[in-house]
C-alpha positions as CSV (number, residue, x, y, z in Angstrom):
1,M,107.0,92.9,134.6
2,K,108.3,90.1,132.5
3,R,105.9,88.0,130.4
4,E,106.9,84.8,132.2
5,C,105.9,86.4,135.6
6,I,102.6,87.5,134.3
7,E,101.8,84.0,132.9
8,E,102.8,82.4,136.2
9,K,100.5,84.8,138.1
10,I,97.6,83.9,135.7
11,R,98.2,80.2,136.2
12,N,98.3,80.7,140.0
13,F,95.1,82.8,139.9
14,Y,93.1,80.1,138.1
15,S,94.6,77.1,139.9
16,V,94.5,78.2,143.6
17,K,91.1,77.4,145.2
18,N,92.1,76.1,148.6
19,C,94.2,77.6,151.4
20,S,97.9,76.7,151.3
21,K,98.2,77.0,155.0
22,H,95.2,75.0,156.2
23,S,94.6,71.8,154.2
24,G,91.1,71.4,152.8
25,K,90.0,74.8,153.7
26,V,88.3,76.8,151.0
27,L,89.4,80.4,150.4
28,G,86.0,82.0,151.0
29,Y,86.8,85.5,152.3
30,F,88.4,88.5,150.8
31,C,90.3,91.0,153.1
32,S,90.1,94.5,151.7
33,D,92.7,95.7,154.2
34,C,95.3,93.1,153.2
35,G,94.2,92.7,149.6
36,S,94.2,88.9,149.9
37,V,91.8,85.9,150.2
38,A,91.5,83.8,153.3
39,C,89.8,80.7,154.7
40,D,87.8,80.4,157.9
41,T,90.8,79.6,160.0
42,C,92.9,82.4,158.4
43,F,90.0,84.8,159.1
44,A,89.9,83.8,162.8
45,E,93.7,83.9,163.2
46,S,94.8,86.9,161.2
47,H,91.9,88.9,159.8
48,K,89.3,88.9,162.5
49,N,89.3,92.7,163.0
50,H,89.8,93.5,159.3
51,N,87.3,94.5,156.7
52,C,86.5,91.1,155.2
53,K,83.7,90.0,152.9
54,Y,82.5,86.8,151.5
55,V,84.1,86.1,148.2
56,G,80.7,85.9,146.5
57,A,79.9,89.3,147.7
58,V,83.1,91.1,146.8
59,D,82.6,94.8,146.0
60,E,80.9,95.2,142.7
61,N,83.3,98.0,141.8
62,L,86.2,95.6,142.0
63,R,84.3,93.1,139.8
64,Q,83.5,95.8,137.3
65,K,87.1,96.9,137.2
66,L,88.1,93.3,136.6
67,E,85.6,93.0,133.7
68,E,87.0,96.2,132.2
69,F,90.5,94.9,132.6
70,V,89.5,91.6,130.9
71,A,87.9,93.5,128.0
72,K,91.1,95.6,127.7
73,V,93.2,92.4,127.7
74,N,91.0,90.8,125.0
75,Y,91.2,94.0,122.9
76,S,95.0,94.1,123.3
77,R,95.1,90.4,122.4
78,R,93.1,91.1,119.2
79,L,95.4,94.0,118.4
80,I,98.5,91.9,118.9
81,L,97.1,89.1,116.7
82,S,96.2,91.8,114.1
83,N,99.8,93.0,114.2
84,K,100.9,89.3,113.9
85,L,98.8,89.0,110.7
86,D,100.2,92.3,109.5
87,I,103.7,91.1,109.9
88,E,103.0,87.7,108.3
89,T,101.5,89.6,105.3
90,Q,104.5,91.9,105.2
91,K,106.8,88.8,105.3
92,R,104.9,87.1,102.4
93,E,104.9,90.3,100.3
94,F,108.6,90.9,101.2
95,S,109.4,87.4,100.0
96,E,107.5,87.9,96.8
97,K,109.3,91.2,96.3
98,T,112.7,89.8,96.9
99,L,111.9,86.9,94.5
100,E,110.9,89.4,91.8
101,M,114.0,91.4,92.6
102,E,116.2,88.3,92.2
103,N,114.5,87.6,88.9
104,S,115.1,91.2,87.8
105,V,118.8,90.8,88.6
106,Q,118.9,87.6,86.6
107,R,117.2,89.2,83.7
108,R,119.5,92.2,83.9
109,S,122.5,89.8,84.0
110,Q,121.2,88.0,80.9
111,Q,120.7,91.4,79.2
112,M,124.3,92.3,80.0
113,K,125.6,89.0,78.8
114,T,123.6,89.5,75.6
115,L,125.1,93.0,75.3
116,I,128.6,91.6,75.8
117,D,128.0,88.9,73.3
118,R,126.7,91.5,70.8
119,H,129.7,93.7,71.4
120,T,132.1,90.7,71.2
121,Q,130.6,89.7,67.8
122,K,130.9,93.3,66.7
123,V,134.7,93.4,67.5
124,L,135.1,90.0,65.8
125,D,133.3,91.3,62.7
126,E,135.6,94.3,62.6
127,I,138.7,92.0,62.8
128,A,137.3,89.8,60.1
129,F,136.7,92.8,57.8
130,I,140.2,94.2,58.4
131,K,141.7,90.8,57.8
132,Q,139.8,90.3,54.5
133,K,140.6,93.8,53.3
134,R,144.3,93.5,54.2
135,Q,144.7,90.0,52.8
136,K,143.2,91.1,49.5
137,Q,145.6,94.0,49.3
138,M,148.5,91.6,50.0
139,E,147.3,89.1,47.4
140,T,147.1,91.9,44.8
141,E,150.6,93.1,45.6
142,I,151.9,89.5,45.3
143,D,150.2,89.1,42.0
144,E,151.8,92.4,40.8
145,I,155.2,91.2,41.9
146,Q,154.7,87.9,40.2
147,T,153.7,89.7,36.9
148,I,156.8,91.9,37.0
149,S,158.9,88.9,37.8
150,T,157.5,86.9,34.9
151,I,158.1,89.9,32.5
152,F,161.7,90.2,33.7
153,E,162.3,86.4,33.3
154,G,160.9,86.5,29.7
155,F,163.0,89.6,28.9
156,A,166.2,88.0,30.2
157,S,165.5,84.9,28.0
158,G,164.9,87.0,24.9
159,C,168.0,89.0,25.4
160,E,170.2,85.9,25.4
161,L,168.6,84.8,22.0
162,S,169.0,88.2,20.4
163,A,172.4,89.3,21.6
164,T,174.1,88.6,18.2
165,V,171.6,90.6,16.2
166,C,172.2,94.3,16.3
167,D,168.6,95.4,15.6
168,D,167.3,93.0,18.3
169,A,169.9,94.1,20.8
170,A,168.9,97.8,20.3
171,K,165.2,97.0,20.9
172,S,166.1,94.9,24.0
173,I,168.0,97.9,25.4
174,E,165.0,100.1,24.8
175,I,162.8,97.6,26.5
176,A,165.3,97.3,29.4
177,E,165.2,101.0,29.9
178,E,161.4,100.9,30.2
179,L,161.6,98.0,32.6
180,S,164.1,99.9,34.6
181,K,161.5,102.7,35.0
182,V,158.9,100.1,36.1
183,I,161.3,98.7,38.6
184,E,162.2,102.1,39.9
185,E,158.5,103.1,40.2
186,Y,157.7,99.9,42.0
187,L,160.6,100.1,44.4
188,N,159.8,103.8,45.1
189,K,156.2,103.1,45.8
190,P,155.4,103.8,49.5
191,R,154.8,100.6,51.5
192,I,152.2,100.9,54.2
193,S,152.7,98.4,57.0
194,V,149.4,97.7,58.7
195,D,149.2,96.0,62.1
196,L,146.4,95.2,64.4
197,R,146.0,96.2,68.1
198,F,143.2,95.2,70.5
199,T,142.7,97.4,73.5
200,A,140.4,95.9,76.1
201,T,137.9,98.3,77.8
202,D,139.3,99.5,81.1
203,E,137.1,98.0,83.8
204,N,137.9,100.8,86.2
205,A,136.9,103.4,83.6
206,L,133.8,101.5,82.9
207,L,132.8,101.5,86.5
208,Q,133.9,105.0,87.2
209,N,130.4,106.4,87.2
210,V,128.5,103.1,87.7
211,A,129.4,100.9,90.7
212,N,127.9,97.8,89.2
213,V,126.7,97.3,85.6
214,I,123.9,95.1,86.8
215,G,122.5,97.5,89.3
216,K,122.4,98.0,93.1
217,V,120.2,97.0,96.0
218,S,119.7,99.2,99.0
219,E,117.5,99.1,102.1
220,F,115.5,102.2,103.1
221,V,113.0,103.2,105.7
222,P,109.9,104.5,104.0
223,Q,109.3,108.1,105.1
224,F,105.7,108.0,103.9
225,E,104.7,104.8,105.6
226,S,101.3,105.1,107.5
227,C,100.6,108.4,105.9
228,A,97.8,109.8,103.7
229,F,97.9,112.8,101.5
230,V,95.2,115.4,100.7
231,M,95.7,117.5,97.6
232,S,93.8,120.7,97.5
233,T,92.6,121.7,94.0
234,M,89.9,124.3,94.7
235,G,89.1,127.1,97.2
236,D,90.9,130.2,98.4
237,D,94.1,128.4,99.3
238,M,96.9,127.8,96.8
239,P,95.6,125.5,94.0
240,S,98.1,122.8,94.7
241,N,98.5,122.6,98.4
242,V,99.4,119.1,99.6
243,V,98.6,118.1,103.2
244,K,100.2,115.1,104.9
245,I,98.3,113.2,107.6
246,D,100.1,110.8,109.9
247,L,97.7,108.0,110.5
248,N,99.6,106.8,113.6
249,R,99.6,110.1,115.4
250,P,96.4,112.0,116.1
251,E,96.2,115.7,114.9
252,D,99.6,115.3,113.2
253,V,98.8,117.2,110.0
254,S,101.4,119.2,108.0
255,K,101.9,120.6,104.6
256,I,104.5,119.7,102.0
257,E,105.7,121.7,99.0
258,P,102.9,122.6,96.5
259,I,103.0,121.0,93.0
260,P,104.3,123.7,90.6
261,T,101.6,123.2,88.0
262,R,97.9,123.3,87.5
263,V,96.1,120.7,89.5
264,P,92.4,120.3,88.3
265,F,89.9,118.2,90.1
266,G,90.0,114.6,89.2
267,V,93.7,114.0,89.3
268,A,95.0,110.7,90.7
269,A,97.8,110.1,93.3
270,V,99.6,107.1,94.7
271,V,102.5,106.5,97.1
272,N,105.3,104.2,96.1
273,G,108.2,103.8,98.6
274,D,109.5,107.3,99.4
275,S,107.7,109.0,96.5
276,I,104.3,110.5,95.7
277,F,103.1,110.3,92.0
278,V,100.4,112.5,90.7
279,T,98.9,112.1,87.2
280,G,96.5,114.3,85.2
281,T,98.0,117.6,86.1
282,G,98.8,120.5,83.8
283,G,96.9,122.4,81.1
284,N,96.4,119.2,79.0
285,C,95.8,117.0,82.0
286,N,98.7,114.8,80.8
287,E,101.5,115.6,83.2
288,I,103.1,113.2,85.7
289,W,104.8,114.7,88.8
290,K,106.8,113.0,91.4
291,F,107.6,114.2,95.0
292,D,110.7,112.6,96.5
293,S,111.0,112.7,100.3
294,T,114.8,112.7,100.2
295,S,115.0,115.9,98.2
296,S,111.6,117.3,99.3
297,K,111.1,118.5,95.7
298,W,108.6,117.9,93.0
299,M,110.0,116.7,89.7
300,K,108.2,116.5,86.4
301,C,108.3,113.1,84.7
302,A,107.3,111.9,81.2
303,S,103.8,112.8,80.0
304,L,100.8,110.5,79.7
305,V,100.1,109.2,76.2
306,Q,96.5,110.5,76.7
307,G,95.5,113.3,79.0
308,R,92.8,112.2,81.5
309,L,91.0,112.9,84.8
310,L,88.8,110.8,87.0
311,H,91.0,107.8,86.3
312,M,92.4,105.0,88.4
313,M,96.0,104.0,89.0
314,A,98.2,101.7,91.1
315,F,101.7,100.3,91.3
316,V,102.5,96.7,90.5
317,A,106.1,95.6,90.8
318,N,107.3,99.2,90.7
319,V,105.5,99.9,87.4
320,L,102.6,102.5,87.5
321,F,99.5,101.5,85.7
322,I,96.9,104.2,84.7
323,C,93.5,103.0,83.8
324,G,90.4,104.6,82.2
325,G,89.3,108.1,83.0
326,Y,87.5,111.0,81.4
327,L,88.3,114.2,79.6
328,I,85.8,117.0,80.0
329,A,86.9,118.8,76.8
330,S,86.0,115.8,74.6
331,R,83.3,114.4,76.9
332,K,84.9,111.0,76.3
333,A,85.5,108.1,78.7
334,F,88.5,106.0,78.1
335,D,89.0,102.2,78.1
336,D,92.8,102.2,77.6
337,V,95.6,101.3,80.1
338,E,99.0,103.0,80.2
339,S,102.1,102.1,82.1
340,Y,104.8,104.4,83.4
341,D,108.3,103.0,84.1
342,E,110.3,105.3,86.4
343,G,113.5,103.5,85.3
344,N,113.4,104.8,81.7
345,D,110.9,107.7,82.5
346,K,108.5,106.6,79.7
347,C,104.8,106.2,79.5
348,V,103.3,103.8,76.9
349,S,99.9,102.3,76.1
350,V,99.8,98.6,77.0
351,G,96.3,97.4,76.9
352,K,92.5,97.8,77.0
353,L,89.8,97.4,79.7
354,V,86.6,95.5,78.9
355,Y,84.7,98.8,79.0
356,S,85.3,102.5,79.4
357,V,85.2,103.6,83.0
358,R,85.5,106.8,85.1
359,N,84.5,107.8,88.6
360,S,85.4,104.3,89.9
361,G,87.4,105.9,92.7
362,N,89.4,102.7,93.2
363,C,92.0,100.5,91.7
364,V,93.2,97.6,94.0
365,P,96.3,95.6,93.1
366,F,96.4,91.9,94.0
367,K,98.7,89.2,92.7
368,K,99.9,91.1,89.6
369,S,96.3,92.1,88.7
370,L,94.3,95.3,89.1
371,Y,90.7,95.2,90.4
372,I,88.5,98.1,89.3
373,F,85.2,98.1,91.1
374,G,82.2,99.7,89.4
375,G,82.3,103.3,88.2
376,C,80.5,104.9,85.3
377,D,80.7,103.8,81.7
378,E,80.9,105.9,78.5
379,N,77.1,106.5,78.7
380,H,77.5,107.9,82.2
381,Q,75.6,104.8,83.5
382,I,76.6,103.2,86.9
383,V,77.9,99.7,86.4
384,S,78.0,96.9,89.0
385,K,80.8,94.9,87.3
386,V,84.4,94.4,88.5
387,Q,87.1,94.5,85.8
388,V,90.3,92.5,86.4
389,Y,93.3,93.7,84.4
390,N,96.3,91.3,84.3
391,T,99.5,93.4,84.2
392,E,101.6,90.5,83.0
393,L,99.4,89.5,80.0
394,N,98.0,93.0,79.5
395,S,94.5,91.6,79.2
396,C,91.3,92.3,81.0
397,T,88.3,90.1,82.1
398,L,85.2,90.6,84.2
399,L,84.5,88.9,87.6
400,A,81.6,86.4,87.4
401,T,79.9,87.9,90.5
402,L,78.5,91.4,90.3
403,I,78.8,94.2,92.9
404,P,75.7,93.8,95.3
405,R,74.9,97.5,95.1
406,D,74.5,99.8,92.1
407,V,76.5,102.8,93.4
408,C,79.2,105.1,92.1
409,L,82.3,106.5,93.7
410,L,83.0,103.5,96.0
411,R,86.3,103.9,97.7
412,A,88.2,100.7,98.2
413,V,91.2,99.5,100.2
414,R,92.7,96.1,100.5
415,W,92.8,94.2,103.9
416,E,94.8,91.0,103.6
417,N,92.8,88.8,101.2
418,T,89.7,91.0,101.2
419,V,88.7,94.4,99.8
420,I,86.6,96.8,101.9
421,L,84.5,99.2,99.7
422,L,82.8,102.2,101.3
423,G,80.2,104.5,100.0
424,A,77.7,107.0,101.2
425,S,75.0,104.4,101.8
426,T,76.8,101.1,101.9
427,C,79.8,99.0,103.0
428,L,80.8,96.0,101.0
429,I,83.5,93.3,101.5
430,Y,84.9,91.3,98.6
431,H,86.8,88.1,99.4
432,F,89.6,87.2,96.8
433,D,89.8,83.6,97.9
434,T,86.1,82.7,97.5
435,G,85.0,85.4,95.1
436,T,82.1,86.2,97.4
437,W,80.6,89.4,98.7
438,Q,79.3,90.6,102.1
439,V,77.0,93.6,102.6
440,K,77.4,95.6,105.8
441,D,75.5,98.8,105.3
442,Q,75.7,99.6,109.0
443,F,79.3,100.7,108.5
444,K,78.5,103.1,105.6
445,A,80.5,106.3,105.4
446,G,77.3,108.5,105.3
447,D,79.1,110.9,102.9
448,V,80.2,111.1,99.4
449,H,83.5,112.4,97.9
450,F,85.7,111.3,100.8
451,G,89.1,109.7,100.9
452,L,89.7,106.2,102.3
453,A,92.9,104.9,103.8
454,M,94.0,101.8,105.7
455,N,96.6,101.7,108.5
456,K,97.3,98.6,110.4
457,D,93.9,97.7,112.0
458,K,92.1,100.9,111.4
459,L,90.0,102.2,108.5
460,F,90.2,106.0,108.0
461,V,87.7,108.3,106.2
462,I,89.1,111.6,105.2
463,G,86.9,114.7,104.6
464,G,83.8,114.2,102.5
465,G,80.3,115.6,101.9
466,A,78.4,116.9,98.8
467,Y,77.4,120.4,99.9
468,A,78.3,120.7,103.5
469,L,81.9,119.6,103.4
470,K,83.8,118.2,106.3
471,N,87.4,118.7,107.5
472,T,87.5,115.6,109.8
473,V,89.6,112.5,109.7
474,R,87.8,109.7,111.4
475,W,88.5,105.9,111.9
476,I,86.9,102.6,112.9
477,P,88.6,99.3,113.8
478,V,88.7,96.9,110.9
479,A,87.9,94.0,113.2
480,N,84.5,95.6,114.0
481,I,83.6,95.7,110.3
482,L,84.7,92.1,109.7
483,N,83.0,90.8,112.9
484,D,79.9,92.9,112.7
485,E,80.7,94.5,116.0
486,P,78.9,97.9,116.4
487,S,81.3,100.8,116.8
488,E,81.3,104.6,116.6
489,W,83.6,106.4,114.2
490,K,86.4,108.0,116.3
491,H,88.0,111.4,115.6
492,H,91.7,111.3,114.5
493,A,92.5,114.7,113.1
494,S,91.2,117.9,111.4
495,L,92.2,119.1,108.0
496,P,93.2,122.8,107.4
497,K,89.9,123.2,105.5
498,S,86.8,121.2,104.6
499,S,87.4,118.9,101.6
500,S,85.5,116.8,99.1
501,V,86.9,114.3,96.6
502,Y,87.0,117.1,94.0
503,D,89.4,118.9,96.4
504,F,91.7,116.1,97.2
505,V,93.1,112.7,96.3
506,C,94.5,110.3,98.8
507,G,97.7,108.3,98.6
508,E,98.7,105.7,101.1
509,M,101.7,103.5,101.8
510,E,100.9,99.9,100.9
């Protein structure tokens, strides 16, 4: 049924109170046989032998069904509005991304112009060098000719004066013979004719392997959108099994190719576009691996500057930032930040946090900054501070407001302009706009070492537990948390085996 028809029926439902056939008559009866309302006159004329009841005493079952339908309509409306907000957020983020892409194109264009100018100057310098060298050679040769010409001119004048003297004539002939040798030597000297030629770079040859020297833009449909990933690192199964969970489809759990390297507990993973990035793998905990959905293969990338585990990471403008962490071998917590650029496959140190941190379990990007909530410091003490790392200035500050609870291993996900943090005994909400906190312990996870993912209007908890591990994936509507509406966690899927945070890391499409 078209939306316009539904709206018309709703308008009619609320506006019609009197009978359309009998003016002034109130529609006071409901005929169950005909499924319509009637006035006194209609009842007497057409519904006298039908099963009719007074409107006020309509069957309670019908009223209950109506209430259930209204509740369902209200829920659907909230869901639609949630989708509207989601699309508006996507629109805003897409505009920001395209603006950043346009700026990148302009920067790339300027880089190419600078490169062309540099190459142009190099060619001009080569021409100037050849010109100077050749002109110097020509000037030397001109001077040589002038010298010989002057000698010949002087010899000719001397010969005219000494032609009557025998002794002088004999000497002149001797000199003439020597000059003849000089002339012969000069005339027989090879002459090198130097010319210049400029060959412009062939544009077709330049673009043979590269379609555009600036770059290219392409649209793609993310294959990992609305998915979470569980990475097995312990147990009887293969040490690097990766499980994919479709957050849109219940019980849609599958495996992808295992990582071909050692995967210790405490590695970190994140999804960017069509790729999964995992850091902290390998014997030295410094390897970066990438899984591309197009090729369905794992590829080894550049190594971390410093091997680490229990660290935090997130993408900002397609650059991966790796923050803090811990290394069991040295028992040292880190306060440094590294960045990995997939374009040049290079990882470099870029900055420092305010304090060393590990076991934070979260790193939330927002407006070019990374928010790291709590964790443990270098003395293994739980901290209630929030570090904000500016990825443009590569500087770090602390939020003025502290985390309301002193807890470790808080999982965090962003929802529009808020962050939802979940722990075993608490649920916290941080508002970016106001810098304020809300405590909603009634929505606590009830477990430790779980994964947390957001998909549309649902918050998902994956696995968890300290000793009695769970293999469940459960969810709760985000609206219930924000509006303090009681709700039970609902089952979504089951993992192949029970898992704790030491057994997996979660990556989710932003």
